[in-house]
N, C-alpha and C positions, 0 to 999 in steps of 0.2 A: 035756385036750387043748387047750382052752382056753389053757391058762396057756404052753404051748411055744408055741403061735402069737404069743402078746404077746413072750415072750420072743425068738423070732425076730427081731418085725417091733422090738423095743428094736434090739437087735443091728445090724440094718440101719439102724437111723434112725443111732445111731453109726459105723458103716461110713460111712455120707454125710457126716456133721459130719466125721470125719474127711480126707475127700477134700477135704471144698470147705476146711477148716482149710490142707491142704496147699497148695489152690491159692493160696488167700491169701498164705502165706506167701513163695509165690516170686513175689511182687509187681516189677516191674521198680524201680530205685533210676535216677532221673535225675536229676543237680545241673541247679540253672537256667540258663534259658536266656532272651534277648529273643527274642520274635518279633515284635515294636513298640518300637522305638526314638523316645523324641523325638528333631529334628532339631540337629545341634549349635549351631546358632545362631538366634534369632527373633529380629527385627527390628519394634519394634514402636511407636507415638505413646504419648506420658505421657500417661495417664490411660483406658486402653485396658484390654479383657480378653485372658485368654489360658489355655486350656486344652491342659495339658501331660499326654499320653497315653501310658503304657509299660504293655506287655501281657509277662508272663513266662509260661511252662511249665515242667513237670517232674513229677516222682516222688517225693515229694509234692508238692503243687501249693505253689508257693512264696509265703509273705507280700510285700508288694508297697507301698514307702511310698516318700515323698517327704521329702526334704530341702533347707534354702534353706543356701548356703553349705557352710562346711565344719560344722557342729554343729547348725543349726536345725531339728527336726523339723516336717515340715507335715503329718504322717499321726497322729493320736493311736494309741498302743500298743495300745488298747482297743477298737480299731476296724480293725486292719489287713486291708484286703483281701486275697484269694490272686487270683492271676492277672494281676490288671488292676485300674490304679489311675491316675483322669484329677483332675491336679492343678489346681481352676480359679482362676484369677490374676484379682483384680478392681482397676481403677484402678492400674494398674501408675504409679511414681512414678520407682524409680531401677531401674538395672541389676543384674542380681543371676546367679548359678550357681545352676541348680537340679540337684537328682541323685537320681534313681530306682535304690533297690535292690530288690533281690530275694532273699529268701533263705528254706531251708529247711535241713532236716537236713545235707546234701549239700555244702551251699555257700553263700555270698555273693558276687554280681556288682552291678556297678553301672555308671551309665551319666550323664554329663553333658551339660546342655544351657546354652546361655549366652541368657539373656534380655536384649536390649538395647533401651534404653528410650529413645526419641530424641525432645527436645524439639518441641514443635510451632512452627514458624515462625511469623514475625510478619509480617503482611501489607507490603507496603513501602509507601511513601508517596510519590509522587512531587510534586516541590516545588521 
């Protein structure tokens, strides 16, 4: 008798596992989309600090990284965050374009912002 109850319990566990696996397989697939983009242009004074925030979502959650110019990766590949990435820029000396890239198995999107560094104006001397 115990053996039959045990077999029925095992069968029920497999039934539940099958239902759970079917549920997991039916997961939605959503390509990356931005929910927070950086502004198109930032104007800062030379020597300033600036944080650029980029947030993306999708299913699965996309990896988010920053690039400077056309090819300089600002986020190390071994530390790619998912969903959100804040690029911290310190002591800015020159203008540059920065691109946020969100990537998943269902696609890649990007958005570019320009950081314009303004020279500090010299004080006027009356004379």
